[in-house]
N, C-alpha and C positions, 0 to 999 in steps of 0.2 A: 380382400379378395373380391373380384368382380365376377358376377354371374351373367352369362349371356345365354339366352334361350330363344329358340324359335320353334314353331310348329313345323312338322316335316313337310307339309303341303298346304295349299289353299289359303294363302294370305288373302285377306279380304280388304275392302275399303275401310273397314272398321279397325284395322291394325291387328297385330298378332297378340293374342291374350297373354302368351308366355313372356313376350318382350315387355308388355305393359306391367306385368306383375314384377318382373325382375327390375325394371326401371323405378318402380315405386319404392325400392329400398326395403321391402318387407323382409324380415328375418325368417319368416315362415314360408319361404319359397318352396313350393312343391309342384314341380311341373306335371302336366297331364301325362297320362300314359302315352307313350309314343313321341313325347317332346324331345327335341334335339337340344342338349344342354352342353355348354362349354365351361367346365370348371377348371381345367388344367391346360387349356390351349388345344385340346383334342376333343372334337365333338363326339358325344355319346348319346345313344337313344336310351331313355329311362323307361324301364318297365315295358319295353316294347313287346307287344303280343301280336298274334296273327290269327287268321282263320285257316282252316285246313280242309282240303277236299279228301274224302276217304273212298274206300272201295265201292261204295254204293254208286258212285259215278261211272265206274267201269262198265262198259257195254251200253251206256245210256248217252252220256255227253249232252244232256239238256243244257242249254246255254241261257236260261232265264236269268241266272245269277250274273252273267256278264253284262246283260242289258242294264242292270241297276248299279253296277260298280262305278264309283266316281273316279277311279284310277285304273290303269291298265295292269292289273296284277294277275290276271288269269292267263295261263298258258295251256296249250293242249297238244296231245298226240292223237293217234288214230283211235284210241280207246276211251280217253277221259280228259278231264281238266285238272289243273294243279294251280295252287296259289303261291305266288312268289312272296315269301315273308319279308323281303326287303322293300316291296312295293305296297303291300297291304297296309292300309291305314287304320285297320281295326274298327271300321264303321258298322259292320254287321249287316249291311243292307242285303247281302247275298243270301244269308241263311234262310229267311222265309220264302225265298224265290225258288229254292231247289225242290223239285217235285219228288225226289227220292231221299231227301234229308241226308245228303252226302256231306254237307258242310258243317263244321263244328268250330266254335271258339276254342282256341288252344287250351284254355283253362278248363273247358268242359269236355275235352276229348276223352272218350272212354279208354280204359287201360288196354283193351284188346285192339284198339286202333292207334295206339301211340306211335307206331312206326311210320304212320302217314305224315307226321310232322316233318321228319327227315326226308321222306320220299318226295314230298312237295318241294322242299328246299332244293334237293338235288335235281329233280326233273325240270322244274320251272326255268332254271337258268339256261338250259340247253334247248328249250322249245320255243316256238313262235308265240307271240302274244295273240290271244283271242279277245278281240275288242268289240265284236258285234254279235248279236244273237243270230244263231244259225239253226239249221235243222238238226234234230237229235239223230243219233245213229239208227240204222235200220234195226228193228227189234227192240228199240228202247222202251216202247209201251209194254211189251211182253215182260221185259226185265223189271220194269216198274211194278207190274202185277206180282211177279215172283217175289219181289222185296216186300210186298204187302201194302203198296200205296195205290 
């Protein structure tokens, strides 16, 4: 059986680490989270995770997170932002940038916010990409204070 693996994005001049590991013939092949692996002729993402925007973003729509995102995974409507789980590469750069702590790693999503994983997946695919930092919504600073930040 041959294993072919590639990282989902960002091939560099140094080559793809998953391809190098697979080519080495190692029997301990463990692709990184989010790696694209072809074991049966059909590519699959292994252990793919995402980050999730929650209700703290509603009424704020600060876009500091968008400015640091290396891919275009943020989408937005008139109220808030959403992360497309198919585009998110699980880098986490967005989390510390959110001034209202609206973004969570899927694995650390509180139980009372679990519905936001599906909401992000559903809403992001139908909304335009937000790729540049913009002004927050009117009243965003007041909402931030209400949330305790």
